[in-house]
C-alpha positions as a printed NumPy array, in Angstrom:
array([[ -0.003,  -0.007,   0.013],
       [  1.572,   3.284,  -1.091],
       [  1.142,   6.267,   1.26 ],
       [ -2.606,   6.473,   1.579],
       [ -2.662,  10.232,   2.027],
       [ -1.293,  10.485,  -1.483],
       [ -4.058,   8.425,  -2.959],
       [ -6.647,  11.103,  -2.357],
       [ -4.98 ,  13.028,  -5.199],
       [ -5.286,  10.016,  -7.491],
       [ -8.88 ,   9.057,  -8.203],
       [ -8.604,   9.11 , -12.026],
       [ -8.236,   5.654, -13.522],
       [ -6.46 ,   7.11 , -16.574],
       [ -3.817,   8.684, -14.336],
       [ -3.354,   5.439, -12.452],
       [ -2.832,   3.679, -15.822],
       [ -0.107,   6.201, -16.643],
       [  1.594,   5.546, -13.332],
       [  1.512,   1.769, -13.713],
       [  2.895,   2.04 , -17.259],
       [  5.708,   4.334, -16.156],
       [  6.656,   2.015, -13.356],
       [  6.977,  -0.966, -15.691],
       [  8.371,   0.703, -18.809],
       [ 11.948,   0.513, -20.034],
       [ 12.61 ,   4.2  , -19.412],
       [ 16.242,   4.007, -20.456],
       [ 15.093,   3.995, -24.082],
       [ 12.831,   7.039, -23.632],
       [ 10.355,   5.591, -26.103],
       [  7.575,   7.659, -27.594],
       [  5.145,   5.917, -25.252],
       [  7.251,   6.808, -22.218],
       [  7.494,  10.45 , -23.241],
       [  3.748,  10.59 , -23.914],
       [  3.036,   9.288, -20.443],
       [  5.397,  11.853, -18.915],
       [  3.675,  14.602, -20.94 ],
       [  0.286,  13.502, -19.623],
       [  1.545,  13.939, -16.057],
       [  2.137,  17.663, -16.614],
       [ -1.545,  18.291, -15.936],
       [ -2.213,  18.076, -12.201],
       [ -5.01 ,  15.722, -11.075],
       [ -8.324,  17.408, -10.128],
       [ -8.385,  19.082,  -6.694],
       [ -4.612,  18.741,  -6.204],
       [ -4.255,  22.205,  -4.689],
       [ -7.495,  22.287,  -2.694],
       [ -6.523,  18.944,  -1.15 ],
       [ -3.088,  20.318,  -0.256],
       [ -4.661,  23.37 ,   1.344],
       [ -7.064,  21.221,   3.316],
       [ -4.126,  19.154,   4.548],
       [ -2.312,  22.305,   5.607],
       [ -5.18 ,  23.951,   7.481],
       [ -6.047,  20.676,   9.222],
       [ -2.624,  20.88 ,  10.91 ],
       [ -2.822,  24.58 ,  11.763],
       [ -3.662,  25.379,  15.387],
       [ -6.772,  27.493,  15.904],
       [ -6.271,  31.21 ,  15.327],
       [ -3.009,  30.596,  13.393],
       [ -2.044,  31.359,   9.793],
       [  0.811,  29.961,   7.715],
       [  2.855,  32.625,   5.911],
       [  5.393,  32.445,   3.075],
       [  6.963,  34.621,   0.408],
       [  6.778,  33.616,  -3.286],
       [  8.778,  30.432,  -3.746],
       [  8.493,  26.634,  -3.774],
       [  6.286,  26.313,  -0.722],
       [  3.813,  28.994,  -1.878],
       [  3.728,  27.364,  -5.294],
       [  3.195,  23.916,  -3.776],
       [  0.079,  24.985,  -1.868],
       [ -1.603,  27.422,  -4.274],
       [ -0.149,  26.5  ,  -7.666],
       [  1.134,  30.023,  -8.262],
       [  3.731,  32.539,  -7.121],
       [  6.807,  30.431,  -7.55 ],
       [ 10.127,  32.268,  -7.771],
       [  9.65 ,  32.227, -11.57 ],
       [  6.24 ,  33.895, -11.203],
       [  7.327,  36.605,  -8.787],
       [ 10.792,  37.94 ,  -8.044],
       [ 11.427,  38.965,  -4.454],
       [ 12.231,  42.615,  -3.748],
       [ 12.383,  44.988,  -0.822],
       [  8.596,  45.309,  -1.035],
       [  7.036,  42.341,   0.725],
       [  4.617,  40.136,  -1.161],
       [  3.096,  37.631,   1.236],
       [  1.078,  34.442,   0.922],
       [ -0.915,  33.791,   4.107],
       [ -3.104,  30.712,   4.476],
       [ -5.67 ,  30.272,   7.232],
       [ -9.17 ,  28.952,   7.757],
       [-12.537,  30.583,   7.429],
       [-15.098,  30.477,  10.281],
       [-16.46 ,  27.38 ,   8.559],
       [-13.043,  25.723,   8.528],
       [-12.344,  25.978,   4.778],
       [ -8.973,  27.326,   3.553],
       [ -8.562,  31.05 ,   2.912],
       [ -5.653,  32.516,   0.929],
       [ -4.573,  36.079,   1.665],
       [ -2.267,  37.617,  -0.95 ],
       [ -0.561,  40.738,   0.422],
       [  0.662,  42.836,  -2.481],
       [  1.868,  46.377,  -3.127],
       [ -1.208,  48.243,  -4.394],
       [  0.503,  49.316,  -7.635],
       [  1.409,  45.664,  -8.342],
       [ -2.109,  44.308,  -7.932],
       [ -2.937,  44.164, -11.637],
       [  0.33 ,  42.353, -12.482],
       [ -0.201,  39.908,  -9.662],
       [ -3.802,  39.236, -10.628],
       [ -2.682,  38.144, -14.126],
       [ -0.929,  35.101, -12.66 ],
       [ -3.224,  32.117, -13.128],
       [ -4.454,  30.046, -10.211],
       [ -5.669,  26.444, -10.338],
       [ -9.408,  26.3  , -10.958],
       [-10.067,  24.409,  -7.725],
       [ -9.003,  27.515,  -5.75 ],
       [-11.655,  29.775,  -7.259],
       [-13.268,  31.845,  -4.503],
       [-10.526,  31.158,  -1.922],
       [ -8.273,  34.137,  -2.683],
       [ -8.499,  37.427,  -0.805],
       [ -6.357,  40.29 ,  -2.098],
       [ -4.79 ,  42.537,   0.538],
       [ -3.331,  45.733,  -0.952],
       [ -0.937,  48.108,   0.739],
       [  0.131,  51.563,  -0.414],
       [  3.695,  52.8  ,  -0.325],
       [  3.008,  54.839,   2.807],
       [  1.484,  51.855,   4.635],
       [  2.779,  48.781,   6.464],
       [  2.109,  45.487,   4.659],
       [  2.075,  43.739,   8.021],
       [ -0.603,  46.005,   9.47 ],
       [ -2.637,  45.547,   6.261],
       [ -2.437,  41.776,   6.708],
       [ -3.389,  41.977,  10.375],
       [ -6.48 ,  44.025,   9.516],
       [ -7.509,  41.587,   6.813],
       [ -7.111,  38.568,   9.085],
       [ -9.399,  40.01 ,  11.718],
       [ -9.428,  39.615,  15.491],
       [ -9.688,  35.837,  15.426],
       [ -6.074,  35.346,  14.326],
       [ -3.248,  35.992,  16.812],
       [ -0.353,  33.758,  15.671],
       [  1.542,  32.727,  12.56 ],
       [  3.794,  29.938,  11.355],
       [  6.612,  31.08 ,   9.143],
       [  7.827,  29.192,   6.059],
       [ 11.523,  28.412,   6.478],
       [ 12.893,  30.442,   3.548],
       [ 11.222,  33.713,   4.554],
       [ 13.736,  36.604,   4.702],
       [ 14.703,  37.987,   8.107],
       [ 13.318,  41.535,   7.653],
       [  9.927,  40.08 ,   6.65 ],
       [  9.958,  37.754,   9.654],
       [ 10.712,  40.71 ,  11.953],
       [  7.831,  42.718,  10.449],
       [  5.408,  39.825,  11.053],
       [  6.62 ,  39.392,  14.602],
       [  5.766,  43.029,  15.271],
       [  2.061,  42.3  ,  14.727],
       [  1.519,  38.608,  15.619],
       [  2.942,  35.895,  17.86 ],
       [  5.11 ,  33.313,  16.134],
       [  4.125,  29.69 ,  16.722],
       [  7.292,  27.656,  17.374],
       [  5.933,  24.334,  18.616],
       [  8.231,  21.669,  17.059],
       [  5.431,  19.122,  16.841],
       [  3.21 ,  21.506,  14.876],
       [  6.05 ,  22.59 ,  12.58 ],
       [  6.926,  18.961,  11.796],
       [  3.339,  18.039,  10.952],
       [  3.069,  21.011,   8.568],
       [  6.441,  20.134,   7.025],
       [  5.233,  16.596,   6.356],
       [  2.361,  17.895,   4.207],
       [  4.916,  18.893,   1.545],
       [  7.572,  16.296,   2.361],
       [  5.374,  13.259,   1.73 ],
       [  4.73 ,  13.094,  -1.981],
       [  1.519,  12.069,  -3.712],
       [  1.57 ,   9.408,  -6.387],
       [  1.416,  12.119,  -9.034],
       [  4.502,  13.838,  -7.592],
       [  6.347,  10.541,  -7.386],
       [  5.775,   9.878, -11.061],
       [  6.851,  13.397, -12.115],
       [ 10.028,  12.735, -10.133],
       [ 10.406,   9.367, -11.818],
       [ 10.145,  11.008, -15.246],
       [ 12.697,  13.678, -14.283],
       [ 15.172,  11.161, -12.926],
       [ 14.878,   8.656, -15.719],
       [ 15.227,  11.38 , -18.334],
       [ 18.352,  12.603, -16.499],
       [ 19.857,   9.14 , -16.352],
       [ 19.178,   8.744, -20.08 ],
       [ 21.033,  12.032, -20.76 ],
       [ 24.041,  10.91 , -18.711],
       [ 24.203,   7.644, -20.666],
       [ 23.971,   9.527, -23.958],
       [ 26.698,  11.897, -22.795],
       [ 29.022,   9.005, -21.988],
       [ 28.611,   7.682, -25.544],
       [ 29.742,  11.029, -26.988],
       [ 32.824,  11.337, -24.747],
       [ 36.375,  10.444, -25.727],
       [ 39.825,  10.44 , -24.187],
       [ 41.176,  14.008, -24.375],
       [ 37.787,  15.723, -23.992],
       [ 37.577,  18.524, -21.413],
       [ 35.223,  18.896, -18.475],
       [ 33.651,  21.999, -20.055],
       [ 33.071,  20.246, -23.378],
       [ 31.401,  17.379, -21.554],
       [ 29.208,  19.797, -19.634],
       [ 27.96 ,  21.286, -22.901],
       [ 27.195,  17.815, -24.267],
       [ 25.324,  16.978, -21.043],
       [ 23.221,  20.133, -21.368],
       [ 22.4  ,  19.285, -24.993],
       [ 21.346,  15.732, -24.108],
       [ 19.213,  16.917, -21.206],
       [ 17.492,  19.48 , -23.4  ],
       [ 16.666,  16.721, -25.923],
       [ 14.691,  14.918, -23.203],
       [ 12.562,  18.001, -22.59 ],
       [ 13.956,  18.691, -19.135],
       [ 13.976,  22.334, -18.08 ],
       [ 17.218,  23.855, -16.829],
       [ 19.115,  20.603, -17.241],
       [ 22.819,  20.472, -16.59 ],
       [ 25.317,  19.363, -13.996],
       [ 28.736,  19.053, -12.555],
       [ 31.408,  17.225, -14.604],
       [ 34.645,  16.273, -12.852],
       [ 37.585,  14.194, -14.128],
       [ 40.208,  12.299, -12.12 ],
       [ 41.448,  14.024,  -8.999],
       [ 38.958,  16.88 ,  -9.492],
       [ 36.261,  14.416,  -8.399],
       [ 37.914,  14.262,  -5.   ],
       [ 36.442,  17.721,  -4.398],
       [ 32.7  ,  16.997,  -4.106],
       [ 31.587,  20.21 ,  -5.814],
       [ 34.551,  20.779,  -8.122],
       [ 37.799,  22.689,  -8.405],
       [ 37.148,  25.506, -10.888],
       [ 39.654,  24.032, -13.37 ],
       [ 38.949,  22.498, -16.796],
       [ 40.736,  19.188, -16.764],
       [ 41.172,  16.939, -19.801],
       [ 40.178,  13.257, -19.59 ],
       [ 43.18 ,  10.966, -19.707],
       [ 43.738,   7.255, -19.347],
       [ 43.568,   5.979, -15.764],
       [ 41.014,   8.654, -14.792],
       [ 37.39 ,   8.259, -13.877],
       [ 34.511,  10.619, -14.708],
       [ 32.018,  11.977, -12.174],
       [ 28.769,  13.517, -13.491],
       [ 26.219,  14.961, -11.042],
       [ 23.171,  16.085, -13.048],
       [ 19.652,  17.369, -12.596],
       [ 16.797,  19.133, -14.347],
       [ 13.074,  19.805, -13.943],
       [ 10.035,  17.996, -15.246],
       [  6.69 ,  19.595, -14.361],
       [  8.534,  21.654, -11.758],
       [  9.966,  18.601, -10.014],
       [ 13.706,  18.154,  -9.84 ],
       [ 16.002,  15.213, -10.555],
       [ 19.376,  14.49 ,  -8.965],
       [ 21.632,  11.674, -10.175],
       [ 25.393,  11.108,  -9.874],
       [ 27.431,   8.532, -11.735],
       [ 31.134,   7.766, -11.564],
       [ 32.44 ,   5.711, -14.491],
       [ 35.239,   5.346, -17.001],
       [ 35.44 ,   5.206, -20.797],
       [ 36.478,   2.011, -22.541],
       [ 40.256,   1.418, -22.569],
       [ 40.785,   3.881, -19.729],
       [ 42.861,   1.358, -17.741],
       [ 41.466,   2.304, -14.364],
       [ 43.642,   0.98 , -11.495],
       [ 41.991,  -1.994,  -9.702],
       [ 42.261,  -0.124,  -6.387],
       [ 40.062,   2.669,  -7.786],
       [ 37.487,   0.158,  -8.971],
       [ 37.577,  -1.324,  -5.462],
       [ 36.862,   2.126,  -4.047],
       [ 33.922,   2.481,  -6.467],
       [ 32.576,  -0.864,  -5.25 ],
       [ 32.77 ,   0.31 ,  -1.614],
       [ 30.623,   3.33 ,  -2.492],
       [ 28.11 ,   1.106,  -4.322],
       [ 27.866,  -1.186,  -1.275],
       [ 27.382,   1.846,   0.992],
       [ 24.42 ,   3.017,  -1.107],
       [ 22.915,  -0.482,  -1.019],
       [ 23.452,  -0.772,   2.751],
       [ 21.2  ,   2.198,   3.492],
       [ 18.59 ,   0.837,   1.133],
       [ 18.787,  -2.602,   2.763],
       [ 18.474,  -1.066,   6.265],
       [ 15.256,   0.706,   5.25 ],
       [ 13.754,  -2.622,   4.223],
       [ 14.286,  -4.016,   7.769],
       [ 11.958,  -1.363,   9.251],
       [  8.216,  -0.889,   9.461],
       [  5.593,   1.681,  10.433],
       [  5.663,   0.476,  14.07 ],
       [  9.458,   0.8  ,  14.325],
       [ 10.47 ,   3.083,  11.432],
       [ 14.059,   4.02 ,  10.614],
       [ 15.351,   7.494,  11.315],
       [ 17.208,   9.424,   8.654],
       [ 20.274,   9.314,  10.918],
       [ 20.184,   5.53 ,  10.916],
       [ 20.196,   5.426,   7.109],
       [ 23.276,   7.701,   7.11 ],
       [ 24.981,   5.44 ,   9.648],
       [ 24.253,   2.298,   7.643],
       [ 26.072,   3.737,   4.633],
       [ 28.873,   5.343,   6.651],
       [ 29.634,   2.094,   8.446],
       [ 30.446,   0.457,   5.116],
       [ 32.936,   3.19 ,   4.264],
       [ 34.43 ,   3.133,   7.771],
       [ 34.926,  -0.623,   7.529],
       [ 36.944,  -0.174,   4.324],
       [ 39.036,   2.775,   5.563],
       [ 39.574,   1.428,   9.042],
       [ 38.959,   4.96 ,  10.289],
       [ 36.362,   5.577,  12.984],
       [ 35.442,   8.807,  14.79 ],
       [ 34.05 ,   7.286,  18.009],
       [ 30.933,   5.456,  19.091],
       [ 28.483,   8.344,  18.835],
       [ 30.288,  10.57 ,  16.328],
       [ 29.956,  10.099,  12.569],
       [ 33.21 ,   9.977,  10.628],
       [ 33.482,  12.59 ,   7.873],
       [ 37.163,  12.032,   7.015],
       [ 36.631,  10.629,   3.53 ],
       [ 32.801,  10.441,   3.248],
       [ 32.669,  14.142,   3.84 ],
       [ 28.966,  14.986,   3.508],
       [ 25.575,  13.705,   4.605],
       [ 24.065,  10.657,   2.89 ],
       [ 21.247,  12.5  ,   1.164],
       [ 18.422,  15.011,   1.096],
       [ 14.788,  15.27 ,   0.231],
       [ 13.862,  16.233,  -3.299],
       [ 10.75 ,  17.618,  -4.985],
       [ 10.096,  21.173,  -6.128],
       [ 13.632,  21.944,  -4.845],
       [ 16.77 ,  19.989,  -5.563],
       [ 17.621,  19.983,  -1.882],
       [ 14.732,  20.107,   0.581],
       [ 13.702,  18.482,   3.877],
       [ 14.229,  15.796,   5.076],
       [ 18.006,  15.463,   5.441],
       [ 19.82 ,  12.15 ,   5.882],
       [ 22.487,  12.982,   8.432],
       [ 23.378,  11.959,  11.938],
       [ 22.627,  14.463,  14.685],
       [ 19.411,  16.245,  15.648],
       [ 18.489,  17.108,  12.024],
       [ 18.306,  13.415,  11.173],
       [ 16.502,  12.129,  14.251],
       [ 13.15 ,  12.121,  12.483],
       [ 11.281,   9.064,  11.343],
       [ 11.196,   7.864,   7.735],
       [  7.621,   7.646,   6.501],
       [  5.877,   6.378,   3.398],
       [  5.742,   9.092,   0.799],
       [  9.169,  10.473,   1.598],
       [ 11.417,  10.886,  -1.446],
       [ 15.142,  11.439,  -1.001],
       [ 18.593,  10.832,  -2.475],
       [ 21.083,   8.203,  -1.358],
       [ 24.503,   9.527,  -2.386],
       [ 27.471,   8.161,  -0.524],
       [ 30.945,   9.166,  -1.655],
       [ 34.616,   8.733,  -0.92 ],
       [ 36.96 ,  11.687,  -1.591],
       [ 40.748,  11.424,  -1.437],
       [ 42.294,  14.682,  -2.698],
       [ 45.885,  14.734,  -3.955],
       [ 47.079,  16.767,  -1.012],
       [ 44.781,  15.072,   1.483],
       [ 44.498,  11.725,   3.228],
       [ 45.836,   8.533,   1.608],
       [ 43.753,   5.472,   2.409],
       [ 44.756,   1.905,   1.478],
       [ 47.417,   3.412,  -0.79 ],
       [ 44.852,   5.441,  -2.773],
       [ 45.065,   9.185,  -3.337],
       [ 43.836,  11.716,  -5.898],
       [ 40.464,  10.134,  -6.651],
       [ 36.796,  10.675,  -5.796],
       [ 33.696,   8.534,  -6.273],
       [ 30.036,   9.336,  -5.685],
       [ 26.929,   7.364,  -6.683],
       [ 23.494,   8.953,  -6.301],
       [ 19.98 ,   7.835,  -6.977],
       [ 16.633,   8.929,  -5.546],
       [ 14.053,   6.643,  -4.107],
       [ 10.533,   6.893,  -2.743],
       [  9.482,   5.185,   0.484],
       [  6.449,   2.911,   0.186],
       [  4.543,   0.758,   2.628],
       [  3.442,  -2.859,   2.307],
       [  0.124,  -4.161,   3.619],
       [  1.888,  -5.601,   6.689],
       [  3.386,  -2.198,   7.5  ],
       [  6.865,  -2.977,   6.192],
       [  8.672,  -0.032,   4.683],
       [ 10.635,  -0.329,   1.501],
       [ 12.264,   1.899,  -1.085],
       [ 11.394,   2.099,  -4.776],
       [ 14.242,   3.514,  -6.904],
       [ 13.381,   6.334,  -9.272],
       [ 16.527,   5.629, -11.291],
       [ 19.144,   2.901, -11.28 ],
       [ 20.897,   1.967,  -9.119],
       [ 24.091,   0.69 , -10.669],
       [ 24.695,  -3.01 , -10.118],
       [ 28.337,  -3.435, -11.078],
       [ 31.414,  -1.557, -12.356],
       [ 30.791,  -0.402, -15.906],
       [ 27.11 ,   0.388, -15.291],
       [ 25.824,   3.927, -15.729]])
């Protein structure tokens, strides 16, 4: 049983047919049928946004509103005012969501008065008709006081979306009390974190298209090509799939030992591996895939292939750990990180202590949530940030890596090399309550796979 809360978005049999077909298709070929099914997913199911709003207001305490600036969260709930729709400036534009006296969602859009016409031209989903209240403020007025007056005396607190700028937050705190209850904030965060079936399949399309582009890029590469030339090929191949804003990080040899690059433009020589970390958008949802591989006849040292295999096993270890858990005793995100990190530690022989994760060569967290943003909550890391429970509907990356820079640590005689493997998966739930992960791309099974 896939996350039941998601199913309320999915009552159309035709959409369910699309999802089943996508799940069983050979997406690596990007056939016409596959692309047609992905195109069909670009239209949201009926009542997508009204259902999201109902989920949000059901978690809001009485007399409390949720407030955001234009961005991914606002777009998630009302289907408008993404960062592409509305650029932030020193003049606050606010999206406030609360409930009417009857309990139905109300959307307050706080806009500079002279921008009202431009803002009103942005299209809303049809299922939100009648829910929007425009709150205009003149240049000589306070947008915060205008919002307070529109909300009325029944509202005395607000919950702030995490990306809201500091000066806006301070302005809101001058008129209302900020709700900071961790339990409430987590419940509201879960509304967006746990993906519907429709979102999962958009993410599947984005990730499989990205993997296809990486494979096509590899076929066009040759010994002597530069990182920048490869980046341009990757962008071309991602554009061919229809992905928006597709591109990525391309690193050769020892440059891959720096997880986010060196700023140089290295040529690909024999004995050197290639790391490509790529992503793009499909229907607003983002992909994130990393592959480390070599071209034929590259003569990669066996020790480097061994290192690659350790990273592959680390990725599989976190996946395997998830499958041992259930809804009664779910994993935490910290435990998934530890499962992968233990594999790397076993190979290096380096440990940081019983309760302290080792970041010597696996220098970053295991992964992150993904959706409308490339990096979003939840985060797979040990410590307080990762001590939350994994739930069905969560979608996140598993991306272990080992990085051994030329002037850094030498482990098992290896130096000047970096490996990362990354795929995203969605957490699902069986009828008996067991949790499992369904890969949205890959993963690689053996050296030579991409």
